[in-house]
C-alpha positions as CSV (number, residue, x, y, z in Angstrom):
1,M,99.1,119.3,105.1
2,E,95.9,121.2,105.8
3,C,92.9,119.2,104.6
4,D,91.2,122.3,103.1
5,A,94.3,122.8,100.9
6,I,93.3,119.8,98.6
7,D,90.6,121.4,96.6
8,E,89.7,120.7,93.0
9,R,92.7,122.7,91.7
10,G,95.0,120.8,94.1
11,T,93.6,117.5,93.0
12,E,94.3,118.3,89.4
13,A,97.8,119.5,90.2
14,L,98.7,116.4,92.2
15,A,97.2,114.1,89.5
16,G,99.4,116.0,87.0
17,L,102.4,115.6,89.2
18,L,102.0,111.8,89.4
19,R,101.7,111.6,85.6
20,H,104.8,113.8,85.2
21,L,106.8,111.6,87.6
22,H,105.5,108.4,86.1
23,A,106.6,109.6,82.7
24,R,110.1,110.2,84.0
25,D,110.4,106.8,85.8
26,Y,110.6,108.5,89.2
27,R,111.4,106.1,92.0
28,F,111.8,106.9,95.7
29,V,111.8,104.6,98.7
30,T,110.9,106.5,101.8
31,P,113.0,105.8,104.9
32,T,112.2,106.3,108.6
33,P,111.9,109.9,109.8
34,A,115.2,109.5,111.7
35,S,117.0,108.4,108.6
36,H,115.4,111.2,106.6
37,A,116.5,113.8,109.1
38,R,120.1,112.4,109.0
39,V,120.2,112.7,105.3
40,L,118.9,116.2,105.3
41,A,121.5,117.2,107.9
42,R,124.3,116.6,105.3
43,P,125.8,119.7,103.7
44,E,125.0,118.5,100.2
45,A,121.3,118.3,101.1
46,S,120.9,122.1,101.4
47,I,119.5,122.4,97.9
48,A,117.7,119.9,95.6
49,R,119.5,118.7,92.4
50,D,116.8,116.5,90.9
51,L,113.1,115.4,91.2
52,R,113.9,112.8,93.9
53,D,115.4,115.6,96.1
54,V,112.3,117.8,95.6
55,F,109.5,115.2,96.0
56,G,111.3,112.5,97.9
57,W,113.7,114.2,100.3
58,S,111.7,117.4,100.6
59,M,114.7,119.6,99.9
60,P,114.4,123.2,99.0
61,F,114.7,123.7,95.3
62,P,115.3,126.6,92.8
63,S,112.4,127.5,90.6
64,D,114.1,126.5,87.4
65,L,114.5,122.9,88.5
66,L,110.9,122.0,87.7
67,D,109.0,122.0,84.5
68,R,107.5,125.5,84.2
69,D,103.9,124.4,83.7
70,L,104.0,121.9,86.5
71,L,105.5,124.4,88.9
72,H,102.8,126.9,87.9
73,R,100.0,124.4,88.7
74,L,101.6,123.4,92.0
75,R,102.0,127.0,93.1
76,A,98.5,128.0,92.1
77,A,97.2,125.1,94.2
78,G,99.2,126.1,97.2
79,L,101.3,122.9,97.1
80,V,104.6,124.8,97.0
81,E,105.8,127.2,99.6
82,E,108.6,129.7,100.0
83,A,111.8,128.5,101.7
84,G,114.1,131.5,101.9
85,E,115.2,132.2,98.4
86,S,114.1,128.7,97.3
87,L,110.9,126.8,97.1
88,K,109.7,123.6,98.9
89,S,107.1,121.1,98.0
90,R,104.3,120.5,100.5
91,V,103.9,116.9,99.4
92,R,106.2,113.9,98.9
93,V,105.9,111.1,96.4
94,S,107.0,107.5,97.2
95,S,107.2,104.5,95.0
96,L,105.9,101.0,95.9
97,G,106.1,98.5,93.1
98,A,104.8,100.1,89.9
99,D,102.7,102.7,91.8
100,L,103.5,106.2,93.0
101,F,101.8,107.5,96.2
102,V,101.6,111.2,97.1
103,H,101.6,112.0,100.8
104,S,102.7,114.7,103.3
105,A,106.1,116.4,103.0
106,F,108.8,115.9,105.6
107,P,108.7,116.6,108.5
108,T,105.2,115.3,109.2
109,D,104.4,117.7,112.0
110,D,100.8,118.6,111.2
111,T,98.0,116.8,113.1
112,D,96.4,115.8,109.8
113,A,99.6,114.7,108.1
114,V,99.3,111.7,105.8
115,F,102.2,109.3,106.4
116,F,104.0,106.9,104.2
117,G,107.2,105.0,105.2
118,P,108.8,101.7,106.1
119,D,105.5,100.5,107.7
120,S,103.8,101.0,104.4
121,Y,106.2,98.7,102.7
122,R,105.8,96.0,105.4
123,F,102.0,96.3,105.3
124,A,102.1,95.9,101.5
125,D,104.3,92.8,101.9
126,L,101.9,91.3,104.5
127,I,98.9,91.8,102.2
128,S,100.8,90.3,99.2
129,R,101.7,87.2,101.2
130,E,98.3,86.7,102.6
131,L,96.5,87.1,99.3
132,A,99.0,84.8,97.6
133,R,98.2,82.2,100.2
134,C,94.4,82.6,99.7
135,P,93.3,84.9,96.8
136,Q,90.1,86.9,97.3
137,R,87.1,85.8,95.1
138,P,85.7,88.2,92.4
139,G,83.0,90.4,93.7
140,A,84.2,90.4,97.3
141,T,84.0,93.6,99.4
142,L,87.3,94.9,100.6
143,V,87.6,97.7,103.1
144,D,90.8,99.5,104.0
145,I,90.2,101.1,107.4
146,G,92.3,104.2,108.1
147,T,93.5,104.0,104.6
148,G,96.0,107.0,104.8
149,A,97.6,107.3,101.4
150,G,95.6,104.2,100.2
151,V,98.5,101.7,100.2
152,G,96.6,98.7,101.5
153,A,93.6,99.0,99.2
154,I,95.7,99.7,96.1
155,V,98.1,96.8,96.8
156,A,95.2,94.4,97.3
157,A,93.4,95.7,94.2
158,R,96.5,94.9,92.2
159,L,96.4,91.3,93.4
160,C,92.5,91.0,93.3
161,P,91.3,93.3,90.6
162,E,87.7,92.1,90.6
163,V,86.9,93.1,94.2
164,A,84.9,96.1,95.3
165,I,87.2,98.5,97.1
166,V,86.2,100.8,99.9
167,M,88.6,103.2,101.7
168,T,87.8,104.9,105.0
169,D,89.7,107.4,107.1
170,I,88.8,110.1,109.8
171,N,91.3,112.5,108.1
172,P,89.8,114.3,105.0
173,A,93.3,115.1,103.8
174,A,94.1,111.4,103.8
175,L,91.0,110.5,101.8
176,A,91.7,113.2,99.3
177,L,95.2,111.9,98.7
178,A,94.1,108.3,98.7
179,R,91.5,109.1,96.0
180,I,94.3,110.8,93.9
181,N,96.6,107.8,94.4
182,A,93.9,105.3,93.5
183,Q,92.9,107.2,90.3
184,A,96.6,107.3,89.3
185,A,96.8,103.5,89.8
186,G,93.6,102.9,87.9
187,V,91.9,101.5,90.9
188,P,88.1,102.3,91.2
189,A,87.0,102.7,94.8
190,S,84.5,104.4,97.1
191,F,85.6,106.7,100.0
192,H,84.0,107.4,103.4
193,C,85.2,109.9,106.0
194,A,84.3,107.8,109.1
195,A,85.8,106.4,112.3
196,D,83.9,103.2,112.0
197,L,82.3,100.8,109.4
198,S,78.7,102.2,109.7
199,P,78.7,103.7,106.1
200,I,79.3,100.2,104.6
201,A,76.4,97.8,104.4
202,G,76.5,94.1,104.6
203,P,79.1,91.5,105.6
204,L,82.7,92.2,104.7
205,D,85.0,89.7,102.9
206,L,88.4,91.4,103.5
207,V,89.3,94.2,105.9
208,L,92.7,95.8,106.0
209,A,94.2,98.0,108.7
210,N,97.6,99.6,109.4
211,P,96.8,101.8,112.4
212,P,99.2,103.9,114.5
213,Y,100.7,102.1,117.4
214,I,102.9,104.6,119.2
215,I,101.8,107.0,122.0
216,D,102.3,110.4,120.4
217,S,102.4,113.3,122.9
218,A,101.4,115.7,120.0
219,G,98.3,113.7,119.3
220,R,98.9,113.4,115.6
221,T,96.2,111.1,114.1
222,Y,98.6,109.1,111.9
223,R,100.9,108.3,114.8
224,D,98.9,108.1,118.1
225,G,97.7,104.6,118.9
226,G,96.0,105.5,122.2
227,D,96.0,103.5,125.4
228,M,97.6,100.0,125.8
229,H,101.0,101.7,125.1
230,G,99.6,102.5,121.6
231,G,97.6,99.4,121.0
232,Q,94.1,100.6,121.6
233,I,93.4,101.8,118.1
234,S,94.3,98.3,116.8
235,V,91.9,96.7,119.2
236,E,89.1,99.1,118.3
237,M,89.5,98.4,114.6
238,A,89.5,94.7,115.2
239,E,86.4,95.0,117.4
240,R,84.6,96.8,114.5
241,A,85.7,94.5,111.8
242,T,85.5,91.0,113.3
243,P,81.7,90.9,113.9
244,R,81.2,92.1,110.3
245,L,83.3,89.3,108.6
246,A,81.5,87.1,106.1
247,P,82.0,83.4,106.1
248,G,85.6,82.9,105.0
249,G,86.2,86.6,105.6
250,R,89.5,88.0,106.9
251,F,90.7,91.0,108.9
252,I,94.4,91.6,108.1
253,L,96.1,93.8,110.7
254,Y,99.6,95.2,110.6
255,T,100.6,97.1,113.7
256,G,103.0,97.3,116.7
257,S,102.6,95.9,120.2
258,A,104.4,96.9,123.4
259,I,105.7,93.9,125.3
260,V,105.6,94.2,129.1
261,R,107.5,91.6,131.2
262,G,107.3,89.2,128.3
263,R,103.5,89.6,127.8
264,D,101.9,90.7,124.6
265,A,98.6,92.3,125.7
266,L,97.5,93.0,122.1
267,Q,97.8,89.4,121.2
268,D,95.7,88.4,124.3
269,R,93.0,90.9,123.4
270,L,92.8,89.8,119.8
271,A,92.8,86.1,120.6
272,S,89.9,86.7,123.0
273,L,88.0,88.7,120.4
274,A,88.5,86.0,117.8
275,R,87.2,83.3,120.1
276,E,84.2,85.4,121.1
277,H,83.1,85.6,117.4
278,G,83.9,82.1,116.4
279,C,87.0,83.1,114.4
280,I,90.6,82.0,114.4
281,L,93.7,84.2,114.9
282,R,97.0,83.9,113.2
283,Y,99.5,86.1,114.9
284,A,103.2,86.6,114.3
285,E,106.1,89.0,115.1
286,I,107.5,90.6,112.0
287,D,110.3,92.5,113.9
288,P,110.9,92.0,117.6
289,D,112.3,95.4,118.4
290,V,111.5,98.8,116.8
291,F,111.3,102.4,118.1
292,G,113.6,101.6,121.0
293,E,114.0,105.4,121.7
294,E,110.4,105.4,122.9
295,L,111.5,103.3,125.9
296,E,113.2,106.4,127.3
297,T,109.9,108.2,127.6
298,P,107.7,108.1,130.7
299,A,104.8,106.4,128.8
300,Y,107.0,103.4,128.1
301,R,108.8,103.1,131.4
302,D,107.5,99.5,132.0
303,V,107.9,98.3,128.4
304,E,110.7,95.9,127.4
305,R,110.4,96.3,123.6
306,I,107.9,97.3,120.9
307,A,107.3,94.5,118.3
308,L,105.9,94.8,114.8
309,V,103.2,92.2,114.4
310,S,100.8,90.7,111.9
311,A,97.4,89.5,113.0
312,V,94.9,87.8,110.7
313,I,91.4,87.1,112.1
314,E,89.5,84.7,109.9
315,R,85.9,83.5,110.1
316,A,85.4,79.8,109.3
317,G,83.2,78.9,106.4
318,Q,83.1,79.2,102.7
319,A,82.7,82.5,101.0
320,A,79.6,82.9,99.0
């Protein structure tokens, strides 16, 4: 969605939408774009029948399907568009645990689209496991780099409610939606539109990142991971975060890595970075083979597989 579309009126409309859906116990687990497209190709998906069809599956809907006041506020904020004789929401809403997250409608073609999908659920699970293993102390500083819809920070805040939350992103639309999602979850946070950590002072106790990891020919921010077959953004985030870690601080990274002739270049780069800064690296494959269709493209002609990985860089020492 266009970042200038989320003005004060849009913010109020989306906050109202989340309240409306919460009150109706709305739940929707967002699938991969491929699965989403397959579902929408079915004849019965031509018109929405309920709220999940409207705000989950992004189906066209008749105007009388929504509460009149809610529809008026969404239309006035430019968050509903014409779709032939029907209407279509410009946002989706997904559920994760007890929280709802507003993000971009399907398909996510805009360069400033705010994505939410299976990677969001895996990222949340990684954070939950890591914080269960070692909870964060009260008063710690937590930064979610490239926050997107705000999943990482909100999940961590649920587990460590007494930490100071900071969300950053280079996409103003993402920050706007992250702010709405955080407020709906009751999570206080500060927000910075930045490509690095320079707006945040002092050492960092916990840094989270779920960067893009696929080469995207369209250059969409949420999907294009840059060089290293899509691994460059992950390395750059690690390079910014690792030197800033406080004693006992952690950088938790969920991403993908292209495997070439059995070698994981991302793991090698992160291991070298951790050693350089006196940290340890815990690295594991979560799923050995995803996005296999990418191997048919020229950019991946030498790649055997794309693995989903977790990487935790931790500085030795006791947190203050």
